[in-house]
C-alpha positions as CSV (number, residue, x, y, z in Angstrom):
1,M,94.4,186.9,147.9
2,A,96.1,187.0,151.4
3,I,95.6,184.0,154.1
4,E,93.4,186.4,156.2
5,K,90.9,186.5,153.2
6,Y,90.4,182.8,152.9
7,M,90.3,182.6,156.7
8,A,87.3,185.0,156.7
9,I,85.8,183.1,153.7
10,A,86.1,180.0,155.8
11,G,84.8,181.6,158.9
12,L,81.6,182.7,157.2
13,A,81.0,179.0,155.4
14,L,81.4,177.5,158.6
15,C,78.5,180.0,160.2
16,I,76.3,179.1,157.3
17,F,77.0,175.6,158.1
18,F,76.3,175.6,162.0
19,V,73.0,177.6,161.3
20,A,71.7,174.9,159.0
21,E,72.8,172.3,161.3
22,I,70.9,173.8,164.2
23,I,67.9,174.4,162.0
24,T,67.9,170.8,160.9
25,I,68.2,169.2,164.2
26,F,65.4,171.5,165.7
27,N,63.2,170.8,162.8
28,F,63.8,167.3,163.3
29,M,63.1,167.6,167.1
30,S,59.7,169.4,166.2
31,N,58.7,166.1,163.7
32,P,60.6,163.1,165.1
33,L,60.0,159.6,163.6
34,N,57.2,157.8,165.4
35,D,59.5,154.7,165.5
36,E,59.7,153.6,169.3
37,T,63.3,151.6,168.7
38,F,64.7,155.0,167.6
39,L,66.3,157.0,170.7
40,F,67.6,160.4,170.3
41,E,69.6,162.8,172.3
42,A,70.2,166.3,171.3
43,K,72.7,167.3,173.6
44,P,75.7,165.2,172.2
45,K,74.4,166.3,168.5
46,I,74.7,170.0,169.6
47,F,77.9,169.7,171.3
48,Q,79.3,168.0,168.0
49,F,77.8,170.8,165.7
50,I,79.5,173.4,168.2
51,S,82.8,172.1,167.9
52,M,82.8,171.3,164.1
53,S,81.4,174.7,162.9
54,I,80.7,177.7,165.2
55,A,84.0,177.1,167.4
56,P,86.0,177.0,164.3
57,A,84.5,179.9,162.8
58,T,85.2,182.1,165.7
59,I,88.7,181.1,166.0
60,M,88.9,181.8,161.9
61,F,87.3,185.4,162.6
62,G,89.6,186.0,165.4
63,V,92.7,185.1,163.5
64,C,91.7,187.1,160.6
65,F,91.3,190.3,162.7
66,V,94.5,190.0,164.0
67,L,96.1,189.6,160.6
68,S,94.2,192.4,159.1
69,K,93.5,195.1,162.0
70,R,96.7,196.9,161.0
71,Y,95.5,197.9,157.7
72,G,91.8,197.1,157.7
73,S,90.1,195.2,154.9
74,K,86.5,196.0,153.9
75,F,86.3,192.5,152.5
76,N,87.2,190.8,155.7
77,A,85.0,193.3,157.5
78,T,82.2,192.5,155.2
79,L,82.7,188.7,155.6
80,M,82.7,188.8,159.7
81,V,79.7,191.3,160.1
82,S,77.6,188.9,157.6
83,G,78.6,185.8,159.4
84,G,77.9,187.4,162.8
85,I,74.4,188.8,161.1
86,I,73.6,184.9,159.8
87,V,74.3,183.8,163.0
88,L,72.3,186.0,165.0
89,I,69.1,185.7,162.2
90,G,69.6,181.9,162.3
91,M,69.6,181.5,166.1
92,A,66.6,183.8,166.4
93,Y,64.7,181.7,164.0
94,A,66.1,178.4,165.8
95,Y,64.8,179.9,169.2
96,T,61.2,180.6,167.5
97,M,61.2,176.7,166.8
98,I,61.7,175.6,170.3
99,E,58.0,176.0,171.2
100,N,57.1,173.4,168.3
101,M,59.1,170.9,170.0
102,Q,58.0,167.6,171.6
103,T,58.9,167.9,175.7
104,E,60.5,164.5,175.8
105,M,63.2,165.6,173.1
106,M,63.8,169.2,175.0
107,D,67.2,169.3,176.8
108,D,69.0,172.3,178.5
109,S,71.3,172.4,175.5
110,V,68.3,173.0,173.4
111,K,67.2,175.9,175.5
112,I,70.5,177.5,175.8
113,T,72.0,177.2,172.5
114,P,70.1,179.7,170.4
115,V,70.4,182.3,173.2
116,L,74.1,181.7,173.8
117,F,75.2,182.0,170.1
118,M,73.0,185.2,169.7
119,I,75.1,186.7,172.5
120,V,78.4,185.3,170.7
121,S,77.3,186.8,167.3
122,I,77.2,190.1,168.8
123,P,80.9,190.5,169.4
124,I,81.6,189.0,166.0
125,I,79.6,191.9,164.5
126,F,81.4,194.3,166.6
127,V,84.9,193.0,165.7
128,G,83.9,192.8,162.1
129,S,82.8,196.4,162.2
130,R,86.1,197.8,163.5
131,L,88.0,196.4,160.4
132,F,85.7,199.0,158.2
133,K,86.9,202.1,160.5
134,T,90.8,200.9,160.3
135,R,92.7,202.8,157.8
136,P,96.3,201.9,156.7
137,R,99.1,203.6,158.7
138,K,101.1,205.8,157.0
139,P,104.9,205.0,157.1
140,K,106.9,207.1,159.3
141,K,109.4,209.5,157.9
142,N,112.8,209.3,158.8
143,Y,114.3,212.7,159.2
144,L,117.6,211.6,160.1
145,D,118.3,209.5,157.1
146,D,121.3,211.1,155.2
147,N,120.5,209.6,151.9
148,F,119.8,212.1,149.1
């Protein structure tokens, strides 16, 4: 396999990782510990999860697209589109979990993150679907070549 296929696989894995992290933290915020000594802030954790998973996934998908845009790869396109769909569905589910959270745990990052990454997943799906339509280019014929 070429390097762009490995990058697409890594991007898909990072998308799954991001959705799992956000759903886990939102689930924790819905059912927190009742210990009074435990302090929890969502904003640093969410920013950490973004920088660990979805930001590198977006970069991986971008580099994968640039490397395979000349010949088009259905495998890479499938991985990119599925990564975008996973993020879209996962963030839609995370958005439904917001109403079950306690108000003292709520933060502006908690409200913005699902909506923001639902919007980010749409260009990932679009760019991935462009690879489905790309066909390999035919080599140009050299009409002035004297080799018989």
